[in-house]
N, C-alpha and C positions, 0 to 999 in steps of 0.2 A: 506569641503574638507577632501579627504582620506589621513589618516598620516602614510606612509610603506614609510620603506629606500629601498636603491634600491638593497642593498644585501641579505634581507629578500626577497625582491618580486622573485629572483632568484634561491631562496631556493624550494626543495621539501619536507622539513621536517615540514612545514604545513598541507601541502597536506596528510601525512601519519599519523602528528595525527588526523584531520575533518575524515579519510578514515576509522581508527579505530576505533573514535567513534562512528559513522554512522554505519560499522558494529555491534558492540555491540547491538545497537537497533534493526538492522533488525532481526539478530539471535535470538536475546531474544525474540522477538514477535511468532517465528514459533517455538523455544523449548518448549516456553508455549503451541502451539497447540497439540505437540507432548505429551505433561506431562498431558493432560487434562484424560484421564483414572485412571491415579496413585493418583491426586489430587482427585478425584472423591471417589475414596476410602479409601483414607487416612483421608479425612476431612468428608465425609458422604455427600457431596453436589448433591442435586437436578441437574437435565439437564437444568433447569431455572438458579440455581445459577451457573453454569458453563458456560451459554450462554454470564451470565453478566462478568464473568473473561474475557472475549474477546473483547464484546461488549463496555463497557465502557471504554475501552482503547482505544478503534477506536472513541469513541464519544469525550471524553476529548483531544485526539488528533488531530483531525478535526474540533474541534469547536477554538483552541486557536492560530489557526498557524496564520491567518491575525494579529489580533492584538500584538501579541508576535513578529511577523516578525518585525511589528512597531517599538515595545520594542527597539530591536536590534538595528535599525537605530539610534533611539535617545539616546541609554545608552552604547553602544559600543556591536558591534556583537561578537566577543572573550569573552566579560563577561556574553553575555548571553550564550552563548555555554558553558561558564565555571557552570553557575549557573544551566544551564539545567544539566549535568552531576551529579553536588552534588544533586539535586532533584530525579534524575534519580537512581543514586547509594542508596540515601537514602530510595527511596520506594522499592527498589529491597532488603535490608536487610530486610524491614518491611515483605515484602511478604515472604521471605524465612523461616522466622521466625513466620509467621501468625498462629496462631491453631485455628482460624474458616475460613468460607467461607465470613462470612461479612467483615474480616479484610482484608485479600485476594483479594476482590473485591477494598476495600476502598484503599488497595497499588498500585492496575491496576488502578485506576484514578490518583493518585500522578505520576505513571509513564508516563500515557499519557501526563500530564502536563510536564514533564522533556522531553520528547521525542519531543514536538511541539515547545521546547526551541531550540533541540540541531539539528534538522534537517533541517527545514529553515536558521540556522546561518550556515551549512556546505555549502550550495550553496550560499548566498551570502557572504561569505569571501573568496569562491573561483573566484567570479564573480569579485570581486574588488580588487583581488591580482594578476591575472593571466593573462596574454596579448598571442594574436599572435599564435605560434605554442603551447608553453606551456601553451595557455588555452584550446587549442583543448585536447592536452593531459590528464590536469586536469579533465575536463569533462568527458574523455576518461573511467578514472579512479573512478570517482563518479559513471559514469552509470553502470560499470563492479560490482561495491559494493553493488547497489541497487539490482540489478538481482541476480548476484552470489550469493551474502548470501544469497535472501529470498531462492531460491533453496538447498542451502547447511544448510538449517536452519534445516528441518527434519530428515538429517541424522547426524549431531552434535546432534541434540534434541535425537531423538534415541541410541545414544549411551551415553548421558550424563545420561540421564533418568534409562535408562536399569542398568547403573554400579554405581551411586553414589545418585540416588533418584532424585524425581520431585523437592526437596527445592534447587539442584545447580542448576536448571534451571536459579535459579534466583542469589546466592552465586558467580555464577562464573561472574557477571557481575562486583564483585569487584574489583578485583585485574587488571583486562584489564582497568575499569573507572578510578583508581588511576592512571595507568600508563599516559592516557589520560589526563585525569586533569594536570598532572607534565607538559606534554608538551604542554599543551596551552601556556608555558611561551614562547616558542618559536613560536607563531602564532601571528602577529601583530593583532594590534587594529583597528579598522577603525567605523565611523561613520559617520552618517548625521547633522552637527550641525545647519541645517536648520530644521530640523523635531521637535525642540522644542513644548512645550505645550498637553495638552488633549484633546481628544475626550469621554467624558464617553458614549454620546448614542451610537457612534461609536463601541465602544466597546462591549457593551451590545449589540447590535442586529447582530455584526458580530460572537459573541459568540453562542446566539441562534439560527439565521437563520440556517447555516452549522450542528450545534448539532440535529436540530430538522428534518432536512433533511438527515443526516447519519444515524438519531433514524429509521425514517420511512423504508428506503432502504434496512437497516442491517435486523429489524426485521418486514418486513412484512410477511413474509414465516410465521414467528412463532406466531405472532398475526391475521393473517387475514386481507386482504388488504383490506375488505370493511366489512365483518362480522366476530365475534371471531370466532378465531378456537378450542377456548376452554374458561376456566376461565381464565381469563387475569389478571395477577398482575404487577405494576409498583412499582420496586424497593421493593417490598415486599408489597404493600399496593393492595387491591384488587380495579380494574377498575370498575367503577361508573355505566357505561354507558354500561350493560353487551349486549346488542341488537347492539352495534354498536363496530368496533377494534378500538382502539387507534392513528391505523396506518394514517386514514384521517385526524384525529386533529394535528397528529405530521406534515403533508404535507400541512395543513393550516395555523400552526404557522410558519411556514418555509417558507410559502408564500409572509407573510404578512410582518417577519421581514425581508426575503433580499430585499423586495422591498420600503420596510421604512428605510435599510440602502442605496440603492440607493440614493433615494429622500432627505436622512438625510447630505449622504457625499457629494453628487451635490450642493447643498446649503452651505454647509460650505464651499467650495471648493469655490466658488462664492464670498461668503465674506469675503475669507483670514484668516479662521481659517481653525486650524490644522484638519486634517483627518486619520482616521483609514486605510481606503480603499483608495488610489490613484486612480480614475477612469481614469484620463490621463495616465495611463500605457496602456491601452485597444486602447488608441489614435496610438500607436506604433504598426505597421503592424505585424512586427515580435512576437510582444506576444503576441497579440491578435487572430494571426491564429496558432502561437504556443501552445495557451490554447487550441483550438480547438481540434488541433492534440493530445497534452494530455491526454484528457479526451476519447478520442477514444480508445487511445492507453493502459490508465488505466485499463478501462473498456473489451477492449480483452482479455489482455495480462492476466487478472484474472483467463480466462476460464481453462487453462489446469492445474494450480495449484488447482482449485477448484475440478477439477472432479478425474481426474487421480491417485492420492493417494487414493481415496474411491474405484473406479473400481481395481486398484490393490492388495490392500489389502482385501477387501471385496467379490468382486468377483471370482477374480483369484487366491488369496486366499495367496500372497506373503507377507513374514515377513514386519513389518515396517523398518529394515534394507536395505534388499533386495529393497522395494521400493524408501528407501532414496538413493540409490547407482545410482537407475534407473532415479532418479528426479537429483539427483547430476551432470550427463551427459548436463544438461539443465545450471547449473553454470558453468561448461566448459567449454562450446562454449561461455557463455558471458563475463567467462575472456579470453578465447581469441580473442574475438571482442574487449574486449579493449587496447589488444597489436597491433592489426592490424590498428584499427583507423588511430592512428599518421602517419601511414606510407601510408595510401591511397592517400593521398593528396586532397582530394575530398571535394567541398562545404560544410559545414555542413547538409544544409537540403537535399542536395543529399546523404548523409551517412546515414540521417534521414529515406531518402523514401528508399533507400536499406536494413536498417533494418525491415523496415514495410513489403516489399517484403517477405522477409525472413520469418518473423513470421507468414505470410498469409500462405506461404508455408506450413513450417511446423505443421502448426496447422492443416493443413488438410488432409496432408500426413499423420498426425497421428490419425486423424479419422476416415480415409480409411483404415489404420493397425488395427485399432483395430477390437478385434473379440473374443471369446470366447475360441479360442485355442490360444491366444497370447502367444508367449516365453517371456522369460525375458528380453530378450535382442534386441528384435525387435524394440522398441521405438527408441532407445539410438541414431540411426543415424540423426533421425528428432527432437529428443532435443536437440541434438547439432546443427542443422539447427536454430531452434527456438532461442535458447538461443545465437547464434551468432546474430542473427537478435535483440533482446533484447538489447545486448551490446550494437549496433550501434543507435538502436533507441534511448535507455533510457540516451545513455552517451551523444547524442550530441543535442536534444530536447532542455533541459536547455539551453546548448551554443547557439543555435538559438531566446530561448524565451528573455533569457537575454544580448543578445549582443547590441541593442540599448537600454538597458537601463541605465542610469546615474548612474555611479557606489555607488554615495550616497544614491539612491534607493533602492540598491540593497536586504535588509531585506524585506521591504513588499512585494517588485517584488516577492521574493524567498518564503515568506508565502503564498502567495495567488499563485505562480505555486502550493506549493505543497498541497494547497488545493483543487487546482481543480484536479490536482492527484488523491486525496482520495477521493473527491464526484466521481469522474470516475471508482475507485476500488467499492466504494459502489453501484453504479449503474451496474456495473458488477456483484457484489455480486447478487444483485436482479434478473436483467435481465436472468444471465445465470443459476443463481437457479433454477430461474420459467421454463428455458428449460429444465433442469434437472428433476424435478419433473414431470414434462406433460410429458417428454419423458419417461419415466419410468410409469407411470400410463398408456400411452397408448401400453407401448411395453408389460407391464405385464397382461394390459385386451386382448391383441392380443395372447398371449401365453399362459396365464392361465385364459381363460375366466372363468371357474367353480370356481376360488380359489377367489373370492373379499376380503377377508380377508388380504391373504398373498401378493397380490398385494398392498394394502392398507399399510400393514407394510415395505413392501420394497419401497413405493413412501416416507411418512413418515420419514424415517431413509436416506432418497436421499442416497438409494441403502447400507447403511451399515448392514443391515437385513439380506442382501443375505447369509453371513459366517456363518447365524445360521439355515440356513434351510436345514434338514437333508434327507429327501426325495430324491434321487438320480433324478428323473425324474425333479421333480420341484426344485432342484436348479438349473441344467442345463437349465430349461428353465427362472430361475430369472438370470442366469448368464448371457443368451444371451438377455435380457430385459435391462440388463444392460451396454452391450456393444452396444447395439442400442441407450440407452439413452446418454451413452457417446459419440460415433460417431457422434450424432448430437451436444453435445453441441461443440466439438472441430470445426467441421465447421462452426457452426454459428459465431465461436470464427474469424476464418481463413476468414469470409466474412464481419464481424466487420472490422476487419487490413485491410484487401482491399477497407473499405473505409477508412479508415486513408490513407491510401498513397494519395487518392484525395484530403485530405485535406494538404497535403506536396505542391501538386501543388501552394497552396496561400503564402505559406512561401517564403520572400523577400530571396536575396543570402546576407547572413551576412557575408559570408568569413569568421568565429571568430573572428572577429573584435568586440570592446566595446566602445561604445560612452562615451568619456569622457567629464567632467565639463569644461564647455566654463568660 
């Protein structure tokens, strides 16, 4: 049973604590993206090293969501949230003082571990704590934080890195994290007393499968999907099979591990032994169809964050700060949605559907507005529309997915929900990244047919090389090519999100309720 007193249940203080903790982790990830050039210059990192600074964090985060979600159910969600904060803060200190790239990469691994403890616990605690109209408000706040802080991160990152240096991208976590840690005393503890026992095979397989899959999806462009794009190294070691990319092996390992995970967990559940992955969750229609919608949403939502900053800075010549201001309008729409959702009085699945429609319309409108003569504020109204859609969809989809999940199983369900979203984001990186690269290739070949080397440079840099082109005619052609490719990605994003609208018709009408334990 969940131990909560009625007074704490009605308090918004736990939501504030959880929200600030979540904000710290989301902002940190985006600040690091902005800090990459400064980190390269200070530590002398290679391009490969820098890619691992971000990739290794995503790998550690995605790989541990499922087992740590269950660990929170067993040992206490507030305790897991607090331990995750301590781990994340310790890793932030290590990263901020890192004298070398190797130590920075190691710190990012530990940060990923801490984040994988914190993120699913926020959702699990909210799911066990709030009911009725307060539940709708709580998930609206949670969703606004997810979407809004991801968009505000580049703006805050540009300011912090420019005025204080890249190390403050990590130091800034300490005062915030310590305040959140103190605030956890006001967050009620909850756990599942029936979830005891270990599942070593399940833990190992649930780590190996998602890690291999996310690695393959994120690193496919760099290593080559089938044949290697160059001399491949993995964690500093030369890849021994020079004629074959490591990516097919990663996908093969993921397929084997995930298949084995399903078989092992099904066998253990039938024999009454503890499981790390509760497959019975997928028997709940709201969780099953909500997971499908979450995968599509995460895949589509990554489109704009992937291509717009590149296009605005490299092709249009906007500064990082101006680009951050433009993208921040998306966050404004997301926060606006967080305040509107509780007042709509609509069923959560209807709010999700409306959000996806707004996202799709916003993405397609942005794509149609992209041009070589784009003004600095042309995209802002459509980014606000898109942001409102993100706020609606991201806020209420977890509400739908977890509405019929018993509160005692919130941890493992939240970890699985977060894993689904993370995998969707990784698929989005792979698919939409491929759309961007092929679009740049085709557009550069059409606009500068006699200069294949220039086209290759633009394609391999995902458009970043456009800013370095000095010949006016070539630069104008490259800007037009980047606009063509960006337009293609955003329109494909809109089409994918319209597909997500279809998935919402399979969602049951939860009415914002939550199944209580019998």
